[in-house]
C-alpha positions in Angstrom: 29.6 -5.1 -5.9 26.3 -6.9 -6.4 23.9 -5.6 -9.1 20.1 -5.7 -8.8 17.3 -4.8 -11.2 14.1 -3.4 -9.5 11.0 -3.6 -11.6 7.5 -2.4 -10.9 4.7 -1.7 -13.5 3.3 1.0 -11.2 5.0 2.7 -8.3 3.9 1.9 -4.7 7.1 2.1 -2.6 9.4 0.9 -5.4 11.1 4.3 -5.7 12.3 3.9 -2.1 13.7 0.4 -2.8 15.5 1.6 -5.9 16.9 4.5 -3.9 18.1 2.2 -1.2 20.0 0.1 -3.7 21.4 3.1 -5.4 22.7 4.4 -2.1 24.3 1.0 -1.5 25.8 1.0 -5.0 23.8 -2.1 -5.9 21.2 -0.7 -8.4 21.6 -1.9 -12.0 18.4 -0.5 -13.4 15.0 0.6 -12.2 12.3 -0.7 -14.7 8.8 0.8 -14.8 6.0 1.9 -17.1 5.1 5.6 -16.4 8.1 7.8 -15.5 8.7 11.5 -15.9 11.9 12.0 -17.9 12.8 13.9 -21.0 11.1 12.7 -24.3 8.8 10.3 -22.5 5.0 10.1 -23.2 4.6 11.0 -19.5 6.4 14.3 -19.9 4.2 15.1 -22.9 1.0 14.2 -21.0 2.1 16.5 -18.1 1.9 19.5 -20.4 -1.8 19.0 -20.9 -2.8 17.5 -17.6 -4.6 19.6 -15.0 -5.7 19.3 -11.4 -5.2 16.1 -9.5 -4.0 14.2 -12.6 -1.2 16.7 -13.1 -0.2 16.3 -9.4 -0.2 12.5 -9.7 1.9 12.5 -12.9 4.4 14.9 -11.2 5.1 12.2 -8.6 6.2 9.7 -11.2 9.8 10.7 -10.8 12.4 9.8 -8.2 14.8 12.6 -7.3 17.5 10.2 -6.2 17.7 8.3 -9.5 19.5 9.5 -12.6 17.5 9.3 -15.9 19.8 6.7 -17.3 19.1 4.5 -14.2 15.5 4.1 -15.5 14.2 1.9 -18.3 10.6 2.3 -19.4 8.3 -0.4 -20.9 4.6 -0.3 -21.9 4.2 3.4 -21.1 1.2 4.0 -23.4 -0.7 1.0 -22.0 -0.4 2.2 -18.4 -1.3 5.8 -19.3 -4.5 4.3 -20.8 -5.0 2.4 -17.5 -4.8 5.7 -15.5 -7.8 7.0 -17.5 -9.7 3.7 -17.3 -9.4 3.6 -13.6 -11.4 6.8 -13.5 -14.4 5.1 -15.2 -17.0 2.9 -13.6 -16.1 -0.2 -15.7 -14.1 -1.9 -12.9 -14.1 -5.4 -14.4 -12.9 -4.2 -17.8 -10.2 -2.0 -16.3 -8.9 -4.8 -14.0 -8.6 -7.2 -17.0 -6.9 -4.5 -19.0 -4.5 -3.8 -16.2 -3.6 -7.5 -15.9 -3.0 -7.7 -19.6 -0.7 -4.7 -19.5 1.1 -6.1 -16.5 1.7 -9.5 -18.2 3.1 -7.7 -21.3 5.3 -5.6 -19.1 6.8 -8.6 -17.3 7.4 -10.6 -20.5 9.5 -7.7 -21.8 11.2 -7.4 -18.5 12.4 -11.0 -18.4 13.9 -10.6 -21.9 15.7 -7.5 -20.6 16.9 -9.2 -17.5 18.3 -12.1 -19.6 20.4 -9.5 -21.5 21.8 -7.7 -18.5 22.2 -10.8 -16.3 22.2 -9.0 -12.9 22.9 -10.8 -9.6 19.2 -10.4 -8.6 15.9 -9.1 -9.7 13.2 -7.6 -7.4 9.7 -7.8 -8.7 6.3 -7.1 -7.2 3.2 -9.1 -6.8 1.4 -9.3 -10.1 1.7 -11.2 -13.4 5.5 -11.4 -13.2 5.0 -14.8 -11.8 3.8 -16.4 -15.1 6.9 -15.3 -16.9 9.6 -16.2 -14.3 10.3 -19.5 -16.0 12.1 -17.5 -18.7 14.9 -17.1 -16.1 15.3 -20.8 -15.5 18.9 -21.9 -15.5 20.2 -18.4 -14.9 22.2 -17.6 -11.7 19.8 -14.7 -10.9 18.3 -14.5 -7.5 14.6 -13.9 -7.8 13.1 -11.8 -5.0 9.5 -10.8 -4.8 8.5 -7.7 -2.8 5.1 -8.7 -1.6 3.1 -5.6 -0.8 -0.2 -7.3 0.1 -1.3 -10.7 1.4 -1.6 -13.6 -1.1 -4.7 -13.9 -3.3 -5.9 -17.2 -1.7 -5.6 -15.7 1.7 -7.4 -12.5 0.8 -10.2 -14.4 -0.7 -10.8 -16.3 2.5 -10.9 -13.0 4.5 -13.3 -11.4 2.0 -15.5 -14.4 1.7 -15.8 -14.6 5.5 -16.9 -10.9 5.4 -19.5 -11.7 2.7 -20.8 -14.6 4.7 -21.0 -12.5 7.9 -22.5 -9.4 6.4 -24.3 -10.5 3.2 -22.5 -7.8 1.2 -22.1 -9.5 -2.2 -20.7 -6.3 -3.7 -17.4 -7.2 -2.2 -17.0 -10.1 -4.6 -18.1 -7.9 -7.5 -15.5 -5.3 -6.7 -12.7 -7.8 -6.2 -13.6 -10.6 -8.6 -9.9 -11.5 -9.3 -9.6 -13.0 -5.8 -12.0 -15.7 -7.0 -10.5 -16.2 -10.4 -8.9 -19.7 -10.5 -6.6 -18.8 -13.3 -5.1 -15.9 -11.5 -4.9 -17.9 -8.3 -3.1 -20.7 -10.1 -0.6 -18.2 -11.6 0.1 -16.9 -8.1 0.7 -20.4 -6.7 2.9 -21.5 -9.6 4.8 -18.3 -9.6 5.7 -18.5 -5.9 7.5 -21.8 -6.7 9.9 -19.7 -9.0 10.8 -17.2 -6.3 13.8 -17.6 -4.1 13.0 -15.0 -1.4 10.2 -12.8 -0.4 10.3 -9.3 1.1 7.3 -8.6 3.2 6.3 -5.5 5.2 4.4 -7.2 8.0 3.5 -10.3 10.0 0.1 -10.3 8.3 1.7 -10.8 4.8 4.2 -13.3 6.2 1.3 -15.3 7.6 -0.4 -15.4 4.2 2.8 -16.7 2.5 3.3 -19.4 5.2 -0.3 -20.5 4.5 0.7 -21.0 0.9 3.5 -23.3 1.8 6.4 -20.8 1.6 9.2 -21.7 4.0 9.9 -19.2 6.8 13.6 -18.9 5.8 12.5 -17.6 2.4 10.7 -14.6 4.0 12.4 -11.5 5.2 10.3 -8.8 7.0 11.2 -5.3 6.1 8.6 -2.7 7.2 7.9 0.2 5.0 8.8 3.8 5.9 7.4 7.3 6.2 8.8 10.7 5.4 9.1 12.0 9.0 10.1 15.5 7.7 6.9 15.8 5.6 4.5 14.5 8.2 5.0 16.3 11.4 2.8 17.1 14.4 1.2 20.5 14.9 2.6 22.3 17.9 0.2 23.3 20.7 -2.6 21.2 19.1 -6.1 21.7 20.5 -7.7 18.4 21.5 -11.0 19.9 22.7 -14.4 20.2 20.9 -16.0 17.4 18.9 -13.8 14.3 18.4 -12.5 14.3 14.9 -11.7 10.9 13.4 -9.8 10.5 10.1 -9.7 7.8 7.5 -7.5 8.0 4.4 -8.0 5.5 1.6 -10.4 4.5 -1.1 -14.1 4.3 -0.2 -14.5 0.5 -0.5 -15.7 -2.5 1.4 -12.2 -4.1 1.3 -11.1 -1.2 3.4 -13.7 -2.1 6.0 -15.2 1.3 5.8 -18.8 -0.1 6.0 -18.2 -1.2 9.6 -16.7 2.1 10.6 -19.6 4.0 9.0 -22.1 1.7 10.8 -20.8 3.1 14.0 -20.3 6.7 13.1 -23.8 6.9 11.6 -25.1 6.4 15.2 -22.7 8.8 16.9 -23.8 12.3 15.9 -21.4 13.9 18.4 -18.4 12.5 16.5 -17.1 13.7 13.1 -15.5 11.3 10.6 -13.5 12.7 7.7 -13.0 10.4 4.8 -10.1 11.3 2.4 -10.2 9.1 -0.6 -11.6 8.7 -4.0 -15.2 7.5 -4.3 -17.9 6.9 -6.9 -21.1 8.9 -6.6 -22.9 5.7 -7.3 -21.3 3.8 -4.5 -23.7 2.3 -1.9 -21.3 3.4 0.8 -21.5 7.0 -0.4 -25.2 7.1 -1.2 -26.2 5.7 2.2 -24.0 8.1 4.3 -23.6 11.3 2.2 -26.4 13.1 4.0 -25.1 12.5 7.6 -23.9 15.8 8.9 -21.1 14.2 10.9 -19.7 12.2 7.9 -17.6 14.2 5.5 -16.5 12.7 2.2 -13.5 14.8 1.1 -12.7 13.0 -2.1 -9.1 12.4 -3.1 -6.6 14.5 -1.2 -3.2 15.1 -2.7 -0.2 14.3 -0.6 0.9 18.0 -0.3 -2.3 18.6 1.7 -2.3 15.5 3.8 -0.2 16.7 6.7 -2.6 19.6 7.3 -5.5 17.2 7.3 -3.8 14.9 9.8 -3.2 17.9 12.0 -6.8 19.0 11.8 -8.0 15.7 13.3 -7.5 13.9 16.6 -7.4 10.1 15.9 -6.7 8.0 12.8 -8.9 5.0 12.1 -8.0 2.2 9.7 -10.7 -0.5 9.6 -9.3 -2.5 6.6 -10.1 -6.1 6.0 -6.7 -6.7 4.4 -3.5 -4.6 3.6 0.2 -5.2 3.4 1.4 -2.4 5.5 -0.8 0.7 5.3 1.6 3.6 4.9 -1.1 6.1 5.6 -1.1 4.7 9.1 2.6 5.5 9.5 2.0 8.9 8.1 -0.7 9.6 10.6 1.5 8.4 13.5 4.3 10.6 12.2 1.9 13.6 12.3 1.1 12.7 15.9 -2.2 10.8 15.6 -2.9 7.8 17.8 -4.2 5.0 15.5 -7.0 2.5 15.8 -6.5 -0.2 13.3 -7.3 -3.9 12.5 -4.9 -6.8 12.8 -5.0 -7.0 9.0 -3.5 -3.7 8.2 0.2 -4.5 8.6 0.8 -1.2 10.4 -0.6 -2.9 13.5 2.9 -4.3 13.9 3.9 -0.8 15.0 1.0 -0.3 17.4 1.3 -1.0 21.1 -2.2 -1.2 22.7 -2.8 1.7 25.0 0.5 3.4 24.2 0.3 4.7 20.7 -3.0 3.3 19.6 -5.3 0.2 19.7 -5.6 -2.9 17.5 -8.8 -5.0 17.0 -10.2 -7.8 14.9 -11.6 -6.3 11.7 -15.1 -7.7 12.3 -15.3 -6.7 16.0 -17.4 -3.5 15.9 -17.9 -3.6 19.7 -14.1 -3.2 20.2 -13.9 -0.5 17.6 -16.7 1.5 19.3 -15.0 0.9 22.7 -11.7 2.5 21.5 -13.5 5.4 19.9 -15.3 6.1 23.1 -12.1 5.9 25.1 -10.6 8.8 23.0 -13.9 10.7 23.1 -14.0 10.7 26.9 -10.3 11.2 27.6 -8.7 13.9 25.5 -5.5 13.9 27.6 -5.0 10.3 26.6 -5.0 11.5 22.9 -2.3 14.0 23.6 -0.1 11.5 25.5 -0.5 8.8 22.9 0.2 11.4 20.1 3.7 11.8 21.5 4.2 8.1 21.5 2.9 7.8 18.0 5.4 10.3 16.7 8.3 8.5 18.6 7.2 5.2 17.0 7.1 6.7 13.5 10.7 8.0 13.9 11.8 4.3 14.0 10.0 3.8 10.6 11.7 6.5 8.6 12.5 5.9 5.0 16.2 6.1 5.9 15.7 3.2 8.3 13.9 1.3 5.5 16.8 2.0 3.1 19.3 0.4 5.4 17.1 -2.6 6.2 16.1 -3.5 2.7 19.5 -3.1 1.2 20.9 -5.4 3.9 18.1 -7.9 3.4 18.6 -8.1 -0.4 22.4 -8.5 0.0 21.7 -11.4 2.4 19.4 -13.0 -0.1 22.1 -12.9 -2.8 24.8 -14.2 -0.5 22.6 -17.0 1.0 21.7 -18.1 -2.5 25.3 -18.2 -3.7 26.2 -20.3 -0.7 
């Protein structure tokens, strides 16, 4: 049986990948930074944490994995990162995070050399600059790419800056213009054998970097279809309620959505995501009676929020595959999203939602108006959205990703 190490300095969907390999009998170790198990710093922090922080920490454990399946590196450094991310010093916190990631991956490579698995799955980050430590080893190197490549993202964001004049975009995401980081990304890609990507958008970004099509395997992410479920006998009358879930930032394209809703006093927009009180987006729109900043909403409350609204809107400039989109569809919400969200791969125009170019506000307004005028269309598309989401369950993901990784190992051996 093939053995694989899965390593992620954060979390994202890595628990699901580790679970998939454990189910298939292929997991050697899951390596991470912050994990809730006995005698860990995380377990000590949990005793003192309160509110949303306590809920976040509580999610740093995978029920399917045994404690001895998990190896922890750089726990303290990442705990510090969690606190730094709550402060307004974005540039410092991003540099700190990159430093911690680099240290994590350096320790990881030494650990991998000792265990000598058949393959290692890493995620986009500073792993790339340390991959040469595995040179000469018969270890298949797989990167699970959760978002489009840095070069590609920079082009998208720069185009938005040129079109809108919003220079804050570059300030918020300076790393996409950092030549050292871009160079590390390019060089690191040369050390990777295969790439797992969740969407056509991410695949397109890799192809633009010169990665061969045969190296790329598309495995879309999943959704807990038992946690996110439609409300029976839902009322689609009254004011149209749009929902956005994600951070309040320009990269998420929220400025374009807010431009529209600020002029549509008969439509409500609910924004579930963390924001800074000093953010221009918040300051400019906080006094509009139809725009509701809810702040960060914990996952245990999300399904109720999805069910309280009619249509989900995702105006992002760039994503990998926005799982909130799948969650919304599982809860029975038609979705309006851009072609750069990844989840657009699951959308069939006019059936379960609509897809538009991220900078086409005319199209976005058109689709919003369609739902505003035809509430029966919402109810019909809600059923189709749920049917679509059932094809993207985590169980389906487990089967697909385990098969894809086994194919990578077998192809490399041949």
